[in-house]
N, C-alpha and C positions, 0 to 999 in steps of 0.2 A: 436584523429582523428575520424571524423564522416562522413560516406558515405552512401548514399541511393542506394540500388539496387532494381529494380522492375522486377518481373517475369511475364511471361505468366502464367495464372492460372494452378496450378497443384493440384490435389485433392487427399486426402486420406479418404477413406470411412471406418467407423467402425459402429458397431451396433447403428443405430439411429442417428449418428453424422457424419458430413463431415467437414474436415479441408481443406481449399484451401489457399495455401500460396500466398500472394499478394506482399510482399516486405520485405526488411530487412534493418536495418541500422547497420553499423559497429560501435562498441562502446568499448572504453578502459575498460578492466576488472576491473580496480580500480575506475571507475567512479561511483558515486551515480546516480541512475536512477529511475524516477517515471513518472507518466503521469497525465495530468489534465483531466477534464471531457469532453473536446473537442477533446481529442486524441493527444494533443501536448506532445512531449517528454520533460521532465525536466531533465537536465544533469548537474551534478556538478563534477568538476575535477580541482585540482590544484588551488583552490581559485577562480574559475570562474564558474558562472552558466549560462546555455544557455537554451533557449526555441526553440525547433525544431518542425516545423509543420508536418502535415501528409504526405507531399510530400518530406520531408527530408531537407527542407530549414531552415537555422538558422534565426529565426525571431529577437531574442534579445540575447545579451550577456552582462553580468555585473560582475564586480569584487566583491567578497564577502569575501575577506581575513580577514577583520575586524570582521566578524561574527564567525570565527572559522571553524573548519572542519565540513562539512555537515553530520549530522546523519540522517536527514529526511527533505524532502520538501513536504508539505501538501497543496493541492489545496483546499481552503475553498470555493471558488466560482470562476467564470470566471474572476473576477477582483482582487482576493487576493490570495497570496501564503504566507505560513508560513515556514520560515527556522528554523530548530531546530539544535542546537549544544549541544551534550551531554558534550563535553569538557568545554564549557563556561556556560552551563545550562541557555540558553537563547532561546526565541522565537523572531525572527525578521520578519518584515512584508514587503512584496513586492507587487507592483501592477502588472497588466497583462503585463507590459513592463519590468518587473524585476527591477523597480526603487523602492528604499526604500520609504515607504509611511508613516512611523511613527517610534517612538522610539522602541527599542527592549524591551521586557518584561523579567525581571530577575525572574527566577522561584523561587529563594530563597525568594523573596518578597511575594510569594504565599505559603510559608511554605512547599515547595516541596524540599526534601533533595537531591534526586539522580534520576532525570528523565532519563529514558533510552529509552522510546518509546513515540511517539506521533501519533495521527491518527485523521482524520476529524470526525466531528459529523454531524448528520442529521440536527441539528440546526446550521445555517450558521454563527452564532456569537459565537460559542463555539468550543472547541477542547479537545480531550481526551489526557491525559498525564499520563503515568505509572511511579510511583515512586517505583522502584524496591526494594530499601532499606527498605521502610516501607510497601511493598506489598499492595500499595494503588493506585487505579485508580481514577483520578480526571477528572471531566468534567469542564473545565476551561473557563470562559467567556473571550473573547478577545475584545468584544465591550460592552459598557453599564456597568451597575452596578449589574447585576444578581449575586446571590450567587454561589460560587463554590460547586458542589456536589461531594461527595466522596463515593467510594465503597472500604471499608477498609478490611484489613486482608484477601486478596484474597487467598494467599498461604495457610493460615491456614484453611480457609473455604473449599477450593477446593482440598487441599492436593497436591500442586506442589511446586517446588523450585523457578522457574523463568518463566517469560513471554517472549516469543520470537517475538510475533506479535499480534497486536490487530486491529480489524476493526469493525465498526458499519455498518450494512446494514439491511434494512427492520425492523427497530426498535428492532434489536437484536445486541448483542455484541459478537463477536467471539474472543476468547482468545486462542492463540496457546502456548502450553507448551510442555515439553518433554513427557508428558503423553498423549497428543492428543489435541483436540480442545474442549474447554468448551464453551457452548452457553448460554448466560445470556440474561435476558431482560435488558432494559436500566436503571433499578433500582438496578441491581445486583443479582437478583434471578436466580438460576440455572434452565435452561430449559432442557438441554440435554448435553451429553458428547459423543464425537466420540473418542474412545480410539484407537489410532493408533500411534505407535512410528515412529520416523525418518521422520516426515513430513517436507519436505523442505520449503514449502511456501504454502500460500492459498490466494484466493480472494473470494469475495462474493458479490452478489447483492440481490435484493428483492426475487428473485425466486430460485436461485441456489447457492450452495457452491462448489467452485472449489479447489480441494486438489492436490497439486503436490507432488509426491513421486516416486523416482527412474525412471525418464523419463516417468512416466505415469501420466495422469490427471484423477482423480476421480471426476465426476460431480454428485452432490447429489441434488435432488429436496428438497427444504426447507420444503414444506408443506407435501409431502408424504414420504420423506425419501428414495425414489427410487434412486438407484445409477447406473452409467455406468462408467466403467474404460476404458480409451483409451490410447494406446501408442502414444507418441508424435513423429512426424516425424523427429525431430532434436535431437541429443544427448546432454547431459550435461546441460539441462535446470535447472536453479536454482531460477528463479523468473517468475511469470506469472501475467498478468493483463488482465481483461476483461473490455473493453471500447467500448461502442456503438456497441455491438454485435460482436466485433472482439477479438480474442485471441492474446495477445502479449507474446512471450516466449523469455526470455533472456538466452543466453549462455555466456561463457567467452569472446566471440568475437563479438556477434551480438545480436540484438533484431529482432526477426522474427515476422511478422504480418500475422495471418491466419484469413480468414473469417470462422466463426464458425457457421455452419448450423445444427440446430436440425431437423432431418428428421422425418416425420410421420411414 
């Protein structure tokens, strides 16, 4: 069930930051949820994928049962989505209407043994794929004949057991592990480490890193390292996204949209 609720603006002020709740959608706790660059919600549940616009209207719905259970949906650009199934070890491609646009890519054909995570690349014709078994991160071309790049032996080099989340932003790779967040350049060289246990989730853009931990959001300036920690006005948040200047906070029942204002 998906339902949109729109509020009169209510604000929470913290040091240098204001959160104004604008709306929320009700979302099944078992659904996979992500967003595209335009702020549309991408929801997968029970073999069906839906795109929901910023007003809460369902734009498109498509059956994807043949693709296997959704492990990730990655927005490559406004015209292309990638569906990742860890169960089937495939990448399947959808256009902006959620229509299949080409054949699925078998990751085994790329010598990837056990892909567990995928994430978009700043290069629109590539995607990052984490092979947990081999502790190797691949930058995989999905168009053209460019070679696949590898960052191998991540666990051994950086001393962690497993990767929970990856994201590229501002020509940096953010790798979340149980030890904290490792920040690499896109060639795999270590830039920095944020040692913080029990990070629930993070998001990043060119200017800031957003770290979710225990219903608090730590906002870290990428260039200066200055940080601000703010309590979130809704409890049990387990996923956050920053899209077009708005903060989307997911709880077991809802996705809340907040206007995120950085005050002078």
